[in-house]
N, C-alpha and C positions, 0 to 999 in steps of 0.2 A: 656470560659476562654479568658481573654484579652491578646493580643499579646504584646510582649515587643517592644517598638519603636526601629527602627534601626538607627545606626549611632551615634558616639560620646558618650559623657558622659551622654546624655539624656536618654540612655537606662538603666542607673543605678541610681535609686532614692536614695536620701540622707536618712540617718537613720530616720529623722523626718517624711519622707514620706512613709516608709515601713509599710504596714498594719500589725496589731497585731492579734494574735490568741486570742480566748476567755480567755485561761489560762494566757497569757502574760498580757492582759488588766486587768484581775482581780487582778494580782499581782501588777500592776502599780497603780490601784485605791485603793487597800487594801480591796477588797470585795471578796466574794465567787463567783466562776463561776456560781453557781446556782442563785445567786442574779441577775446577768446580764441576764440570761435566763428568770427569772421571770419578770424582767422589760420589756424585749422584748415581752413576751407573753401577759402581762397585758396592756402595754402602747404603744406598737409598736416601742419601742426604740431599734432598732437592726441595724446590718450592712446594708448599703444602697444597696450594691451589693454582691452577693454570687456566688462563682464559684462552679458549680455542682461537687460533688464527693470530695470536699475539706472541711476542717474545716472553720467555719465562720472567715472571715477576716475583721477587723475593721480599717477603714481609719482614717487619722488624723481628718477629720471632725466628724466622729463617736466618736472618742476619746474625742474631745472637748465637744461634747454634753454630754457624760457620766461624764466627769469631772465636768461640771456644775450641773448635776443631783446629784452627790455626795456632792458637796458643799452645795446645797440647802437642801438636806435631813439631812446632818449633823448639819445644823443650825435650824432644827426643822420643816421644811416645809414638809407637808404630801407628800408621794411619787407621788400620782396622780397630785397634783398641781405642784410639782417639775418637773415632766416630761413635762407638758404643758409649764411651764415657760422656761425650758431649750430649748425646741423645738422652742418656739417663739423667744428667744434670738438669736438662731442660724439663724433663718430666717431673723431677722433684720440685721445680720452681712453679709448676702449675698450681692453681687453686685446687683445694681438696675435692671440690665438686666435679672438676674436670678430670682429675686423676681417677676418681671413682667411676666416671662414665666410660673410661678407657680400659678398665681392668675388671676381671681378668679376661684376656683374649680379645678385647675390642681393638679395632684398627683405627689409626689416626686419619679419618676421612675428611675432616674439616667441613667446609660448607659445600657439600656435594649433593647430587640428586638422590632421592630416596631409593632408587633402584640399586645404587652402589652400596648403600647400607644393608639392604636385604641380601645382596649377593655376598658381601663380606661376612655377614653373620653365618650364612650357609657354608661358606668356605672354611671358616674357623671351626665350625662343627664337623667338618669333613662330610657334610651331607651332600653326597654326589647327586642324588636325584633332584634335590632342590636347586643346586648350582646349575645343573643341566636345564631344568625347567625355566629358571629365571633368565638365563642367557638366551634361550630360545624365544622367550616372551619379548626380551629387549630387541633382539634382531628382527623378530616378526613385526613388532609395533613401530620401530623407528628406522629400520633398514640398517645395513652394515656400517655405513659411515658414522652415523650418529651413535649407534650402539657401541662402536669401537671407541670413538673419541670421548664420549660422555659417560659411559658405563664401564666398559672393559678396562680401558687404560687407567682411569683413576683408581679402580679397585686393585689392579695389579700393582700400581705404584704404592698403594697403602700397604699391601702385603709385603712388598720389598722393604719399605721403611721399617715395618714391624720386625721383619727378619733381621735387618741390620742392627737394630737396637735391642735385640733380645738374646744375644749370644747364640746365634745359629738355630734358635727355635723357629717354628712356623715354616720350616723348609717344606714340610709335607703339605702345608696349606698352599704354598706357592706352586708346587708341582701339580697338585690336584686342580687348582684354578686354571693354570696354564693349559693343562691337557683338555679341560672342558671348553675353554675359549677356542682352542684350536679345532676341537670337534664341531662346535657351533659354527665356526667360519667355514669349515670344509663342507658342511651340509648346504651352504648357500651356493656352492659351485655347481650343484645339479640344476640350477635355474637356467643355465645357458644350454640351449638346444644344439644339436649337431650343425656345424658350419662346413659347407663344402666349398673348396677352392677359395677360401678366405684366409688372408694372412693373420696369424695369431699374434698375441702379445706374449713374449717370453719373460718369465719372472724367475729370478735366481739370486741367492746370496753369493757374494763374492768368495773366492777361495779363502778358507780359514774362518769364515763367519758362520756361527751356529745359531744366531738369533733369527727365528723365522716368523714369529707371530705377526709383526707388522706387515710383512709382504704377503702372508696368508690373508690378512684383512684386505689388502689391495686386490688380491686375486678374487676374493669373494665379492667385493664391490664391483669389479669389472664384470664378473659373471652375472650380477644382478642387472647390468645394462645389456646383457646379451652378447658381450664381446668374447670371442674365443681366446682362451689363454692356454699356456703351457707352463705349469709350475714345476720347477726343478729342485726347490727346497734349499737345504743348508749346504754351505761349503762346496760349491760346484767347481771342480777344477777348470782352469782356464781353457785347456784343450777341449774338454767336454762342452763348454759354453760355445767355443768357436765352431765345433762340429754341429751343435744344435742350430746355431744361427744359419750356417750354410745349408743345412737340410730343410729348415722350416721357412726361411725367407720371411722373418717376422716383420710386422709393421713397427714394432717397438720392442726394445729390450730394457727391462727394469733391473737394475743392479742394486741390491740392498747391502749396506755396510753399517753396522752398529758402531764399530770402533774405527778410529782413524788409522790404526795400525793395519787394518785389513783393506781399506779403500785403495784402489789401484787405478789412477787416471790412465796409465798406460793400457790397461786392459779395456777400459771404456773406449779409448781412442781406437784400439785395434778392432773391437766389435763394430764400432760406427763405420769403419772403413771397409767392411766386408760387403761386396756387391753380389747381386744375383739377378737373374732375368736374362732375356735375350739381348744380344749385342745391339747397342744403340738405344736401348730402353732399360738399362740396368737401374736398380734401386738399392738403397741402403737403409738400414733400420734407424729409427730415432732411438737414442740412448737416454734413459732416464736414471739419474743418480738419486737414489732414495736412501734416507737414513742419516743420522747425525755424524756418521763416520766420514761423510763427504764434506763436512764443514771446513771451509778454508781451502778446498781444492776445486779444481775445475778441469774439464776436458772439452776440447773444441766441439762446439755444436751440441753439447749435452744439455739436457733439461734438468732443473733442480727444484722439485717441489718441496715444500716444508711441512705439509700436513697430509693426512690421508685424503681429505677432500680436494686439496690441490693436486695430489698425484692422480686421482681419478680424472680430474679435468684435463690435466696435461696429457695423460695417456690416451684418453678418449679423443682428444683433439688431434694428437699425432696420428692416431689410428685412422681418423676420418680423412686426414690429408693424404694418407698413403693408399687408400682404396680407390 
């Protein structure tokens, strides 16, 4: 979280400089909040800086980019082309000294911690050993939650924005960085020792969902706490999830959905209703709905964390209640 500058009126920004929430920006542009989230997910057009634990905040520069995006799409330009054109136009409007610092190959990291800059530079160079080393250092020094929220995610977002504004360039950078992030997270899962006769936590992406990195981060964070987990990965069929829950009798089931099109409240309710145990002492799992795809949806009794830190707290709390 950035600090407010001390002294004089400089500590109080003008109305034009106050960041907007997603809802306020959507009303200003005349589009649905889901449209903004879709553009961010598909084209990397999102807030340059996010404060952990808060709603997305859009700066005047972000707003100007979205206004240009809306102007272009309303005139008939396809969304992908509009996103690239808007990003290019914003880059051209930057002072020369800023453009110089971002080219060639530099990523738009904004006011982020130094580890992000070093990691981004290594990724752009495709320096796999350096990427691996820096990720291991971040996780080892800060733990999974902080390393994910303050180092991995900001750098991944920066790569995504660069890819969206560069005509499909830097895809190789995104793939290399994502692979090494996944590797660094999986290495943390070895911290949890063998658990006998203890209900595990089941983690899975809903059917049709291929984005696994966030749930891999949760899996690693839970293993750091010594909680037994069972990770099933991407796009797990509903029947397979049902079978796994019946066989394992988990304390909690975490369902990850990146997109609203894949989120299934019916599946969440079905899993929450699966009982196990001896007659008269049957139990059911706590269901945790994780990911932006669940926004605006709900399932009876389901828990809905908004950040990795929240998810760790929710799952560990539900786990403790069930043991």
